[in-house]
A tleap script that builds the chain and sets N, CA, C and O, in Angstrom:
source leaprc.protein.ff14SB
mol = sequence {
  NMET ARG PHE ILE SER ASP ALA ARG GLN LEU
  GLY PHE SER VAL ASP ASP ILE GLY GLN ILE
  ILE GLY GLU ALA ASN LYS GLY ARG THR PRO
  CYS PRO ILE VAL ARG ASP ILE ILE PHE HIE
  ARG LEU LYS GLU THR GLU LYS ARG PHE GLU
  GLU THR VAL ALA LEU ARG LYS ARG MET LYS
  ALA ALA VAL THR GLU TRP GLU ARG LYS PRO
  ASN LYS VAL PRO THR GLY ASN MET VAL CYS
  HIE LEU ILE GLU ASP PHE THR CVAL
}
set mol.1.N position { 24.799 0.783 61.757 }
set mol.1.CA position { 23.876 0.208 60.784 }
set mol.1.C position { 24.438 -1.069 60.166 }
set mol.1.O position { 23.686 -1.988 59.844 }
set mol.2.N position { 25.749 -1.128 60.002 }
set mol.2.CA position { 26.341 -2.311 59.397 }
set mol.2.C position { 26.083 -3.551 60.262 }
set mol.2.O position { 25.798 -4.631 59.743 }
set mol.3.N position { 26.187 -3.384 61.579 }
set mol.3.CA position { 25.924 -4.507 62.476 }
set mol.3.C position { 24.514 -5.036 62.275 }
set mol.3.O position { 24.304 -6.246 62.190 }
set mol.4.N position { 23.559 -4.138 62.199 }
set mol.4.CA position { 22.157 -4.536 62.015 }
set mol.4.C position { 21.996 -5.277 60.696 }
set mol.4.O position { 21.347 -6.322 60.648 }
set mol.5.N position { 22.575 -4.750 59.632 }
set mol.5.CA position { 22.490 -5.401 58.321 }
set mol.5.C position { 23.136 -6.790 58.349 }
set mol.5.O position { 22.572 -7.756 57.834 }
set mol.6.N position { 24.317 -6.877 58.951 }
set mol.6.CA position { 25.000 -8.177 59.043 }
set mol.6.C position { 24.179 -9.176 59.854 }
set mol.6.O position { 24.066 -10.344 59.483 }
set mol.7.N position { 23.610 -8.709 60.959 }
set mol.7.CA position { 22.802 -9.590 61.811 }
set mol.7.C position { 21.548 -10.054 61.073 }
set mol.7.O position { 21.176 -11.223 61.168 }
set mol.8.N position { 20.897 -9.159 60.343 }
set mol.8.CA position { 19.692 -9.528 59.588 }
set mol.8.C position { 20.032 -10.579 58.530 }
set mol.8.O position { 19.250 -11.501 58.298 }
set mol.9.N position { 21.197 -10.443 57.888 }
set mol.9.CA position { 21.596 -11.414 56.867 }
set mol.9.C position { 21.862 -12.794 57.461 }
set mol.9.O position { 21.830 -13.797 56.748 }
set mol.10.N position { 22.124 -12.845 58.760 }
set mol.10.CA position { 22.304 -14.127 59.440 }
set mol.10.C position { 21.002 -14.669 60.026 }
set mol.10.O position { 20.994 -15.727 60.655 }
set mol.11.N position { 19.900 -13.940 59.819 }
set mol.11.CA position { 18.603 -14.431 60.275 }
set mol.11.C position { 18.159 -13.920 61.627 }
set mol.11.O position { 17.141 -14.375 62.149 }
set mol.12.N position { 18.899 -12.976 62.214 }
set mol.12.CA position { 18.491 -12.416 63.493 }
set mol.12.C position { 17.310 -11.475 63.274 }
set mol.12.O position { 17.291 -10.701 62.317 }
set mol.13.N position { 16.335 -11.549 64.160 }
set mol.13.CA position { 15.172 -10.670 64.078 }
set mol.13.C position { 15.521 -9.301 64.678 }
set mol.13.O position { 16.568 -9.128 65.302 }
set mol.14.N position { 14.634 -8.355 64.475 }
set mol.14.CA position { 14.819 -7.025 65.056 }
set mol.14.C position { 14.863 -7.123 66.581 }
set mol.14.O position { 15.672 -6.453 67.223 }
set mol.15.N position { 14.004 -7.951 67.157 }
set mol.15.CA position { 14.011 -8.146 68.614 }
set mol.15.C position { 15.325 -8.764 69.081 }
set mol.15.O position { 15.878 -8.364 70.106 }
set mol.16.N position { 15.823 -9.747 68.319 }
set mol.16.CA position { 17.107 -10.364 68.658 }
set mol.16.C position { 18.207 -9.312 68.685 }
set mol.16.O position { 19.011 -9.258 69.616 }
set mol.17.N position { 18.228 -8.485 67.662 }
set mol.17.CA position { 19.263 -7.451 67.547 }
set mol.17.C position { 19.163 -6.470 68.707 }
set mol.17.O position { 20.177 -6.045 69.259 }
set mol.18.N position { 17.958 -6.121 69.067 }
set mol.18.CA position { 17.767 -5.243 70.217 }
set mol.18.C position { 18.319 -5.848 71.495 }
set mol.18.O position { 18.944 -5.162 72.303 }
set mol.19.N position { 18.081 -7.138 71.666 }
set mol.19.CA position { 18.581 -7.839 72.852 }
set mol.19.C position { 20.112 -7.860 72.842 }
set mol.19.O position { 20.742 -7.642 73.877 }
set mol.20.N position { 20.700 -8.118 71.692 }
set mol.20.CA position { 22.161 -8.166 71.570 }
set mol.20.C position { 22.771 -6.795 71.863 }
set mol.20.O position { 23.727 -6.683 72.630 }
set mol.21.N position { 22.215 -5.767 71.252 }
set mol.21.CA position { 22.710 -4.411 71.477 }
set mol.21.C position { 22.525 -4.009 72.932 }
set mol.21.O position { 23.379 -3.336 73.510 }
set mol.22.N position { 21.413 -4.422 73.520 }
set mol.22.CA position { 21.168 -4.125 74.932 }
set mol.22.C position { 22.247 -4.698 75.835 }
set mol.22.O position { 22.702 -4.033 76.766 }
set mol.23.N position { 22.653 -5.917 75.566 }
set mol.23.CA position { 23.731 -6.528 76.352 }
set mol.23.C position { 25.038 -5.763 76.167 }
set mol.23.O position { 25.753 -5.492 77.132 }
set mol.24.N position { 25.338 -5.421 74.925 }
set mol.24.CA position { 26.575 -4.679 74.647 }
set mol.24.C position { 26.552 -3.313 75.333 }
set mol.24.O position { 27.570 -2.866 75.862 }
set mol.25.N position { 25.400 -2.652 75.324 }
set mol.25.CA position { 25.286 -1.333 75.950 }
set mol.25.C position { 25.453 -1.394 77.466 }
set mol.25.O position { 25.801 -0.398 78.102 }
set mol.26.N position { 25.204 -2.566 78.036 }
set mol.26.CA position { 25.400 -2.748 79.478 }
set mol.26.C position { 26.849 -3.112 79.803 }
set mol.26.O position { 27.199 -3.325 80.964 }
set mol.27.N position { 27.687 -3.181 78.766 }
set mol.27.CA position { 29.087 -3.518 78.983 }
set mol.27.C position { 29.339 -5.005 79.141 }
set mol.27.O position { 30.402 -5.420 79.602 }
set mol.28.N position { 28.350 -5.810 78.754 }
set mol.28.CA position { 28.469 -7.275 78.858 }
set mol.28.C position { 28.638 -7.857 77.461 }
set mol.28.O position { 28.173 -7.285 76.475 }
set mol.29.N position { 29.296 -8.981 77.393 }
set mol.29.CA position { 29.453 -9.635 76.099 }
set mol.29.C position { 28.124 -10.248 75.663 }
set mol.29.O position { 27.492 -10.973 76.432 }
set mol.30.N position { 27.703 -9.962 74.443 }
set mol.30.CA position { 26.475 -10.563 73.941 }
set mol.30.C position { 26.720 -11.930 73.280 }
set mol.30.O position { 25.782 -12.571 72.806 }
set mol.31.N position { 27.972 -12.362 73.253 }
set mol.31.CA position { 28.315 -13.588 72.516 }
set mol.31.C position { 27.513 -14.822 72.948 }
set mol.31.O position { 27.057 -15.563 72.077 }
set mol.32.N position { 27.318 -15.080 74.249 }
set mol.32.CA position { 26.518 -16.256 74.618 }
set mol.32.C position { 25.078 -16.177 74.077 }
set mol.32.O position { 24.517 -17.175 73.624 }
set mol.33.N position { 24.504 -14.984 74.133 }
set mol.33.CA position { 23.147 -14.810 73.606 }
set mol.33.C position { 23.132 -15.016 72.100 }
set mol.33.O position { 22.227 -15.653 71.560 }
set mol.34.N position { 24.142 -14.473 71.423 }
set mol.34.CA position { 24.243 -14.621 69.972 }
set mol.34.C position { 24.334 -16.094 69.599 }
set mol.34.O position { 23.659 -16.544 68.674 }
set mol.35.N position { 25.160 -16.842 70.309 }
set mol.35.CA position { 25.291 -18.288 70.021 }
set mol.35.C position { 23.964 -19.015 70.229 }
set mol.35.O position { 23.568 -19.849 69.415 }
set mol.36.N position { 23.294 -18.693 71.313 }
set mol.36.CA position { 22.013 -19.338 71.622 }
set mol.36.C position { 20.958 -19.015 70.563 }
set mol.36.O position { 20.244 -19.902 70.097 }
set mol.37.N position { 20.870 -17.754 70.194 }
set mol.37.CA position { 19.874 -17.348 69.198 }
set mol.37.C position { 20.150 -18.014 67.858 }
set mol.37.O position { 19.236 -18.554 67.234 }
set mol.38.N position { 21.413 -17.982 67.406 }
set mol.38.CA position { 21.715 -18.543 66.084 }
set mol.38.C position { 21.480 -20.056 66.077 }
set mol.38.O position { 21.068 -20.611 65.058 }
set mol.39.N position { 21.739 -20.723 67.203 }
set mol.39.CA position { 21.470 -22.162 67.296 }
set mol.39.C position { 19.988 -22.433 67.068 }
set mol.39.O position { 19.628 -23.337 66.314 }
set mol.40.N position { 19.130 -21.651 67.719 }
set mol.40.CA position { 17.684 -21.840 67.559 }
set mol.40.C position { 17.215 -21.433 66.158 }
set mol.40.O position { 16.349 -22.092 65.583 }
set mol.41.N position { 17.771 -20.369 65.614 }
set mol.41.CA position { 17.403 -19.949 64.254 }
set mol.41.C position { 17.796 -21.027 63.242 }
set mol.41.O position { 17.056 -21.296 62.296 }
set mol.42.N position { 18.955 -21.637 63.446 }
set mol.42.CA position { 19.395 -22.700 62.544 }
set mol.42.C position { 18.437 -23.885 62.600 }
set mol.42.O position { 18.070 -24.434 61.561 }
set mol.43.N position { 18.032 -24.281 63.795 }
set mol.43.CA position { 17.084 -25.384 63.925 }
set mol.43.C position { 15.766 -25.059 63.222 }
set mol.43.O position { 15.203 -25.906 62.529 }
set mol.44.N position { 15.275 -23.829 63.401 }
set mol.44.CA position { 14.040 -23.406 62.746 }
set mol.44.C position { 14.197 -23.425 61.228 }
set mol.44.O position { 13.305 -23.872 60.507 }
set mol.45.N position { 15.334 -22.938 60.754 }
set mol.45.CA position { 15.589 -22.892 59.308 }
set mol.45.C position { 15.693 -24.291 58.726 }
set mol.45.O position { 15.171 -24.552 57.642 }
set mol.46.N position { 16.359 -25.187 59.431 }
set mol.46.CA position { 16.467 -26.566 58.957 }
set mol.46.C position { 15.098 -27.230 58.874 }
set mol.46.O position { 14.825 -27.975 57.933 }
set mol.47.N position { 14.248 -26.967 59.839 }
set mol.47.CA position { 12.899 -27.537 59.817 }
set mol.47.C position { 12.117 -27.007 58.617 }
set mol.47.O position { 11.476 -27.776 57.901 }
set mol.48.N position { 12.171 -25.688 58.400 }
set mol.48.CA position { 11.464 -25.107 57.248 }
set mol.48.C position { 12.036 -25.651 55.939 }
set mol.48.O position { 11.288 -25.905 54.995 }
set mol.49.N position { 13.352 -25.830 55.878 }
set mol.49.CA position { 13.988 -26.371 54.680 }
set mol.49.C position { 13.490 -27.786 54.402 }
set mol.49.O position { 13.149 -28.113 53.265 }
set mol.50.N position { 13.447 -28.622 55.432 }
set mol.50.CA position { 12.958 -29.993 55.264 }
set mol.50.C position { 11.504 -29.999 54.798 }
set mol.50.O position { 11.126 -30.801 53.944 }
set mol.51.N position { 10.691 -29.106 55.359 }
set mol.51.CA position { 9.293 -28.999 54.940 }
set mol.51.C position { 9.196 -28.545 53.483 }
set mol.51.O position { 8.336 -29.020 52.741 }
set mol.52.N position { 10.059 -27.645 53.080 }
set mol.52.CA position { 10.068 -27.159 51.699 }
set mol.52.C position { 10.508 -28.255 50.739 }
set mol.52.O position { 9.943 -28.387 49.654 }
set mol.53.N position { 11.497 -29.032 51.120 }
set mol.53.CA position { 11.945 -30.149 50.280 }
set mol.53.C position { 10.823 -31.167 50.116 }
set mol.53.O position { 10.607 -31.684 49.020 }
set mol.54.N position { 10.109 -31.454 51.199 }
set mol.54.CA position { 8.983 -32.395 51.132 }
set mol.54.C position { 7.874 -31.847 50.235 }
set mol.54.O position { 7.286 -32.589 49.449 }
set mol.55.N position { 7.589 -30.550 50.353 }
set mol.55.CA position { 6.582 -29.923 49.494 }
set mol.55.C position { 7.008 -29.995 48.031 }
set mol.55.O position { 6.192 -30.300 47.161 }
set mol.56.N position { 8.260 -29.721 47.762 }
set mol.56.CA position { 8.777 -29.794 46.381 }
set mol.56.C position { 8.587 -31.201 45.819 }
set mol.56.O position { 8.194 -31.363 44.664 }
set mol.57.N position { 8.863 -32.205 46.626 }
set mol.57.CA position { 8.697 -33.596 46.188 }
set mol.57.C position { 7.236 -33.885 45.840 }
set mol.57.O position { 6.948 -34.496 44.811 }
set mol.58.N position { 6.309 -33.440 46.712 }
set mol.58.CA position { 4.884 -33.643 46.437 }
set mol.58.C position { 4.462 -32.908 45.169 }
set mol.58.O position { 3.704 -33.445 44.361 }
set mol.59.N position { 4.949 -31.687 44.995 }
set mol.59.CA position { 4.595 -30.897 43.811 }
set mol.59.C position { 5.101 -31.559 42.529 }
set mol.59.O position { 4.388 -31.603 41.526 }
set mol.60.N position { 6.326 -32.070 42.564 }
set mol.60.CA position { 6.881 -32.747 41.384 }
set mol.60.C position { 6.078 -33.998 41.056 }
set mol.60.O position { 5.832 -34.302 39.889 }
set mol.61.N position { 5.673 -34.717 42.094 }
set mol.61.CA position { 4.854 -35.911 41.874 }
set mol.61.C position { 3.519 -35.523 41.266 }
set mol.61.O position { 3.019 -36.210 40.375 }
set mol.62.N position { 2.937 -34.429 41.737 }
set mol.62.CA position { 1.653 -33.970 41.195 }
set mol.62.C position { 1.804 -33.585 39.730 }
set mol.62.O position { 0.974 -33.962 38.903 }
set mol.63.N position { 2.846 -32.844 39.404 }
set mol.63.CA position { 3.064 -32.433 38.013 }
set mol.63.C position { 3.174 -33.663 37.112 }
set mol.63.O position { 2.562 -33.714 36.045 }
set mol.64.N position { 3.942 -34.634 37.539 }
set mol.64.CA position { 4.122 -35.859 36.741 }
set mol.64.C position { 2.807 -36.603 36.568 }
set mol.64.O position { 2.468 -37.027 35.464 }
set mol.65.N position { 2.069 -36.761 37.659 }
set mol.65.CA position { 0.798 -37.489 37.602 }
set mol.65.C position { -0.243 -36.733 36.788 }
set mol.65.O position { -0.972 -37.333 35.998 }
set mol.66.N position { -0.314 -35.433 36.975 }
set mol.66.CA position { -1.367 -34.646 36.335 }
set mol.66.C position { -1.141 -34.446 34.842 }
set mol.66.O position { -2.083 -34.119 34.121 }
set mol.67.N position { 0.071 -34.633 34.366 }
set mol.67.CA position { 0.323 -34.497 32.924 }
set mol.67.C position { -0.474 -35.530 32.130 }
set mol.67.O position { -0.816 -35.294 30.971 }
set mol.68.N position { -0.768 -36.663 32.743 }
set mol.68.CA position { -1.464 -37.756 32.056 }
set mol.68.C position { -2.972 -37.729 32.259 }
set mol.68.O position { -3.690 -38.513 31.638 }
set mol.69.N position { -3.460 -36.852 33.108 }
set mol.69.CA position { -4.893 -36.857 33.420 }
set mol.69.C position { -5.632 -35.809 32.589 }
set mol.69.O position { -5.097 -34.742 32.287 }
set mol.70.N position { -6.871 -36.138 32.228 }
set mol.70.CA position { -7.670 -35.189 31.440 }
set mol.70.C position { -8.278 -34.097 32.327 }
set mol.70.O position { -8.346 -34.232 33.549 }
set mol.71.N position { -8.705 -33.041 31.695 }
set mol.71.CA position { -9.473 -32.009 32.391 }
set mol.71.C position { -10.875 -32.547 32.628 }
set mol.71.O position { -11.397 -33.314 31.818 }
set mol.72.N position { -11.483 -32.145 33.737 }
set mol.72.CA position { -12.862 -32.544 34.030 }
set mol.72.C position { -13.632 -31.335 34.524 }
set mol.72.O position { -13.089 -30.461 35.201 }
set mol.73.N position { -14.891 -31.304 34.176 }
set mol.73.CA position { -15.781 -30.249 34.644 }
set mol.73.C position { -16.177 -30.563 36.089 }
set mol.73.O position { -16.448 -31.720 36.409 }
set mol.74.N position { -16.215 -29.563 36.961 }
set mol.74.CA position { -16.613 -29.813 38.354 }
set mol.74.C position { -18.020 -30.396 38.435 }
set mol.74.O position { -18.872 -30.125 37.588 }
set mol.75.N position { -18.241 -31.187 39.453 }
set mol.75.CA position { -19.560 -31.744 39.718 }
set mol.75.C position { -19.990 -31.260 41.097 }
set mol.75.O position { -19.265 -30.508 41.749 }
set mol.76.N position { -21.145 -31.680 41.533 }
set mol.76.CA position { -21.615 -31.294 42.859 }
set mol.76.C position { -20.741 -31.834 43.980 }
set mol.76.O position { -20.742 -31.289 45.084 }
set mol.77.N position { -20.002 -32.890 43.712 }
set mol.77.CA position { -19.158 -33.517 44.735 }
set mol.77.C position { -17.680 -33.233 44.544 }
set mol.77.O position { -16.871 -33.592 45.399 }
set mol.78.N position { -17.312 -32.600 43.449 }
set mol.78.CA position { -15.908 -32.437 43.125 }
set mol.78.C position { -15.654 -31.053 42.551 }
set mol.78.O position { -16.430 -30.558 41.734 }
set mol.79.N position { -14.554 -30.428 42.985 }
set mol.79.CA position { -14.153 -29.128 42.449 }
set mol.79.C position { -13.073 -29.335 41.401 }
set mol.79.O position { -13.219 -28.888 40.263 }
set mol.80.N position { -11.989 -30.008 41.774 }
set mol.80.CA position { -10.899 -30.311 40.832 }
set mol.80.C position { -10.373 -31.703 41.147 }
set mol.80.O position { -9.738 -31.933 42.176 }
set mol.81.N position { -10.655 -32.619 40.237 }
set mol.81.CA position { -10.293 -34.019 40.466 }
set mol.81.C position { -8.784 -34.206 40.615 }
set mol.81.O position { -8.344 -35.144 41.279 }
set mol.82.N position { -7.991 -33.332 40.012 }
set mol.82.CA position { -6.545 -33.471 40.115 }
set mol.82.C position { -6.116 -33.412 41.584 }
set mol.82.O position { -5.360 -34.260 42.058 }
set mol.83.N position { -6.602 -32.416 42.277 }
set mol.83.CA position { -6.248 -32.237 43.694 }
set mol.83.C position { -6.934 -33.286 44.555 }
set mol.83.O position { -6.303 -33.884 45.427 }
set mol.84.N position { -8.197 -33.509 44.323 }
set mol.84.CA position { -8.980 -34.394 45.178 }
set mol.84.C position { -8.584 -35.855 45.045 }
set mol.84.O position { -8.747 -36.622 45.994 }
set mol.85.N position { -8.072 -36.256 43.898 }
set mol.85.CA position { -7.652 -37.636 43.690 }
set mol.85.C position { -6.174 -37.877 43.988 }
set mol.85.O position { -5.717 -39.020 43.991 }
set mol.86.N position { -5.435 -36.813 44.236 }
set mol.86.CA position { -3.984 -36.926 44.418 }
set mol.86.C position { -3.644 -37.467 45.800 }
set mol.86.O position { -4.155 -36.988 46.813 }
set mol.87.N position { -2.790 -38.452 45.825 }
set mol.87.CA position { -2.265 -38.975 47.080 }
set mol.87.C position { -0.765 -39.205 46.924 }
set mol.87.O position { -0.286 -39.611 45.865 }
set mol.88.N position { -0.048 -38.939 47.992 }
set mol.88.CA position { 1.412 -39.152 47.965 }
set mol.88.C position { 1.743 -40.244 48.929 }
set mol.88.O position { 2.911 -40.600 49.080 }
savepdb mol mol.pdb
quit
């Protein structure tokens, strides 16, 4: 169980862990597979991190801009002017 917990904390999926254990159970080293999986997981995580940083930047800009804008009642063409008028 400790192996599974350690692997999950490193971002390995349940399927990944199954594949790793499968290699070990066959008497083969799972290390090449582990390296390959973690390399791809790192790339995926870095991409999500960059997307999150960009989202945070847009959100901060919205907060700053919207602090100065008044509330408006929706019209037939507009639901919330804050969102609809916002551009980054």
